[in-house]
N, C-alpha and C positions, 0 to 999 in steps of 0.2 A: 504494499500500500504506499502511496505517496506520502511523504512527510508533510504534515499540515503547516509547519512553519516555513516551508520553502514555497515561494510563489514564482513559478517559472512563467516567462512570457508566453510560453506555449504549453499545451498539455503534454505530459510525459507518460501518459497511459490513456487507455480508452476511458471515456467518461460516460456517465449515464444520461440518457435523455429523459429519464423519469419513468420510462416504460420497461426497460430491461436493465438488469444488473450488468455492469461492464465486466469484461474478462480481467483477470489479475494482470498486473504489470509484468511484461516480459523482461528477460535479461537484457535485451538490447535497449528497451525503454529505460530500465534502471541505469544502464551505462550512459545513455544520453543525459539523464537527469544528473548523474554524478559529474559528467564532463561540463554541463552547464554551471553547476556549483563551483567546480574548479576554475573555470574560465572567469566566472563572475567574481570570485574571491580575488583572483590575480589582478583583474582589471580594476576592481573597486579599490584595492589597496594602492595600486599605481596612481589612480585618479584622486585618492584621498576622500572617497565617499563610501557610504555603506553599500553592502551587496544589494539590499532592497532598492536603494535609490538607483544603483547601476542597472538593475534588471528592469526598472520602469522606463528606461530611456532606450534610444535606438541601439546603443551598444549591447543592451541585453538581448535584443532580437538577433543582432549579429552573432553574439556568443551562442545563442540557441541554434542558429543555422550552421555555425561552424561545428558544434557538437553533433548535430544530425549528419553533416557531411562526413565526419570522422567515423561514425558508427554505421551508417547506411550506404556510404559512398557519395560521391559528388552529385548533389542535387541542386544546391543553391550557389549562385555566383556571389560570394562574400569573401572579404579579406579580414585578417586580424586587425588591420588599421581601422576598420569600421567600428570595432569595439571601443576605440579610444577617441576617434574624431568624427563628430556628427557630420562634418563637411564631406568626409569620405563616403558616408552613406548617401548624402545628398547627390554626389556626383554619379553614383552607380544606381541610385534609386529611381523610382518612376517619376515622370515629369510632374511638376507641382500643379499643373492644370489638367491632370488626367481625370476624366469623367468615368466613374465606376457605377454601373447599374447592378445592384445586388438583387437578384430576383430568384425566387424559388419556384420550382414547378412541382406540383403535387398531382399525381395521377390517381384518379378514383375509378373504380369499376363503373362502366356505363350501366345505368339501370335498365332492366329488361323492358320496363314501361316507364313512361314519364318524360320529362323534359331534359334535353341535353344541350348545352351544359346546364342551363337553368338554375333555379334557386335550390340549394341543398335541401331546404325544408320541404320542397315539393316532391322530392324523390321518394320512391316507395320506401317505407320504413325499414324493410329488410336490407336496404343498401346502406343504411346509416350505422355508424358505430353506436353501440349501446354502452351506457355507464353501468358498471357492476360494483356494488358495495362489497368490499372485502371485510373479513372478520375483524381486522384491526381498525376499522373505521375509515380507511382510505378508499378511494375509488379508482377504478381502472377502466380505460377504454377497451371495449371488447369488439373486435371487428365482426362484421356480419358473417355468419357461417353459411348462409343460404340466400342468394340474391333473388330467388324465385318467390313470387307472391302467391 
């Protein structure tokens, strides 16, 4: 399990979306976490700031990318200089005027009858997730098991 007092800029293990329990942290993920800590400690000491402060800046992201490159192979174009110099990141980072449209696509089963795409509330009830009360008082979304009416 991830140490709660360490706040990595990136997750170092699978996390739960609230629906499923995540898998335990793998050895590679533990190694990435360990390397992020080492790199952050080294850089924070050199910069005269706390590890927490370092990890909250662009250098913390650079350290995370470097650690992942070391463990998983070269995936990110990042240099050690970016851990210490925000200007180095700015040179190799995305343009400041970059427009990002963050959109998510959710696919739902087309109802056998009803409107498509239409209003979700107008879909046949069998195509909608149902809420299930658990014994501990929490609720869970239960997907439809049968889309026929």
